[in-house]
C-alpha positions in Angstrom: 163.0 144.7 110.7 165.7 143.7 108.7 168.8 145.8 107.6 168.9 147.6 104.8 172.3 148.3 103.7 172.4 147.2 99.6 170.6 145.0 97.7 172.0 143.0 94.6 169.6 141.6 92.7 167.0 140.9 89.9 164.0 142.5 88.9 160.2 141.9 88.3 158.9 144.8 85.4 155.2 145.7 85.8 154.6 148.4 83.5 151.0 148.7 84.9 150.5 152.8 85.2 148.2 153.9 88.2 148.5 150.9 90.0 146.0 151.3 93.0 146.2 149.5 96.9 142.9 147.6 95.9 144.5 146.3 92.7 148.0 145.4 94.8 146.0 143.7 97.8 142.1 143.3 96.3 139.6 144.1 99.6 137.9 141.0 99.7 141.2 140.0 101.7 141.4 142.7 104.1 140.1 140.7 107.5 143.0 140.3 109.0 145.2 142.6 111.2 147.9 140.2 111.1 150.3 140.6 108.4 151.0 136.8 108.1 149.7 135.6 105.0 149.0 139.0 102.9 151.7 137.7 100.3 149.8 134.7 98.8 147.6 137.5 97.4 149.3 140.4 95.8 147.8 141.7 92.8 145.6 138.2 93.4 142.9 139.8 90.6 146.0 139.9 88.2 147.6 136.8 89.2 144.9 134.5 88.9 141.9 134.0 86.4 138.2 134.1 87.6 138.1 130.5 87.8 141.1 130.5 90.4 143.7 129.3 87.4 147.2 130.9 87.1 147.2 133.8 84.8 150.1 132.7 82.7 150.3 136.0 80.7 150.8 138.0 84.3 154.4 138.9 84.5 154.7 137.3 88.5 153.7 134.1 87.3 156.5 134.4 84.3 159.5 131.9 85.5 161.4 134.5 83.1 161.4 137.1 85.8 162.1 136.7 89.8 164.1 138.9 92.1 162.9 141.0 95.0 162.8 144.4 93.3 159.3 145.4 91.5 159.6 147.9 88.7 156.2 149.5 88.4 154.6 151.9 86.1 154.0 155.6 87.2 152.3 156.6 90.4 152.0 153.1 92.1 150.1 152.8 95.6 147.3 155.2 94.9 143.8 155.0 96.0 143.3 154.3 99.6 145.4 154.2 102.3 145.6 150.8 103.6 148.5 149.3 104.9 147.8 145.6 103.9 149.6 147.0 100.2 152.6 147.1 101.8 152.1 144.3 104.0 151.2 142.0 100.8 154.4 143.2 98.8 156.6 142.6 101.6 154.6 139.3 102.1 155.6 137.9 98.4 159.4 138.9 99.1 159.7 142.4 98.0 162.4 144.9 99.1 162.3 147.6 96.8 159.6 149.4 94.5 160.7 151.5 91.9 158.5 153.8 90.1 158.5 157.6 88.9 156.0 158.4 91.4 154.3 157.3 94.0 151.3 158.1 96.4 152.3 159.8 99.7 150.5 157.1 101.8 151.5 154.3 100.5 155.5 155.3 100.5 155.0 155.8 104.1 153.8 152.5 104.4 156.4 151.3 102.9 158.8 152.6 105.2 157.2 152.0 108.1 157.2 148.0 106.7 160.7 147.9 105.5 160.3 148.2 101.7 162.1 151.3 99.8 160.1 153.0 97.5 162.4 154.7 95.1 161.3 157.5 93.0 163.5 157.5 89.5 163.0 160.3 86.4 160.5 158.6 84.0 162.8 158.6 81.5 164.7 156.5 83.1 161.8 154.5 84.6 161.1 154.0 80.9 164.6 152.7 79.6 164.9 150.6 83.1 161.6 148.7 82.6 162.6 148.2 78.5 166.0 146.3 79.9 164.6 144.5 82.2 161.3 142.9 80.0 164.2 142.2 77.8 167.1 141.3 79.8 165.5 139.8 82.9 168.3 138.6 84.0 169.2 142.3 84.4 171.3 143.0 88.1 170.4 146.0 89.7 172.3 147.4 92.7 170.2 149.5 95.1 173.0 151.6 97.5 170.8 152.6 100.6 173.5 153.9 102.2 174.8 156.3 98.9 171.3 156.8 98.3 171.9 155.5 94.2 170.4 152.7 92.1 173.0 150.9 89.6 172.3 149.5 86.6 173.4 148.6 82.9 171.5 151.5 81.7 173.2 154.1 84.0 173.0 155.2 88.0 170.3 157.5 89.6 170.7 159.3 93.2 167.4 158.7 94.7 166.0 160.8 97.7 164.7 159.4 100.8 163.8 160.9 104.4 167.0 160.8 106.7 165.0 159.5 109.5 163.7 156.1 107.9 167.0 156.0 106.0 168.5 155.5 109.3 165.6 153.1 110.5 165.9 150.7 107.3 169.6 150.5 107.7 169.1 149.8 111.5 166.4 147.5 110.7 164.2 149.5 112.8 160.8 150.3 113.0 159.4 153.6 115.0 159.3 151.5 118.4 163.0 150.0 117.8 164.0 153.6 116.9 162.8 154.5 120.1 164.0 152.1 122.2 167.3 152.2 121.0 167.3 155.9 122.4 166.1 154.8 126.0 169.7 156.0 127.2 169.1 159.7 126.1 165.6 159.5 127.1 166.1 157.9 130.4 168.6 160.8 130.8 166.4 163.5 130.3 163.9 161.8 132.2 166.2 162.0 135.2 166.7 165.8 134.5 163.3 166.6 134.6 162.7 165.5 138.6 
């Protein structure tokens, strides 16, 4: 995984609440166990009309908005436990998702795939969505090391599991983390003989 320490970028506002994993990546695209290509179909049923043409009203298709930060409505990632939803978001290029609530399984899947889910107070989320919607070039600073988001509407601290923070800061998945402890594991095994 890529190291994540600080991100300075613009954001895409998606104020819809209760976005479930089937809306993030529809079930008909879950035939692969390879992470590659899922980003092409993120929010597929919202990005495209039934006839396959681009839905110009959907925010991801609006050239005014860009960036690797998704600001979503409350209760993001609910529904099934599919890890493919995190694969699709990462494949599209999102590195951070900001919401006022995340489903626990989605949150874990996101962290395991290098996406930082940041939970903020609902009032802050509403103001941030409004700011980014009205001023698409709004810059957001996500400082993982200090666990703070900095925006023109104010700063807000966020919580993260200390193990997952360490993994993101170092670009580790769980296997990489274990490999980083190889010397300690070897020393422990030597004492057990």
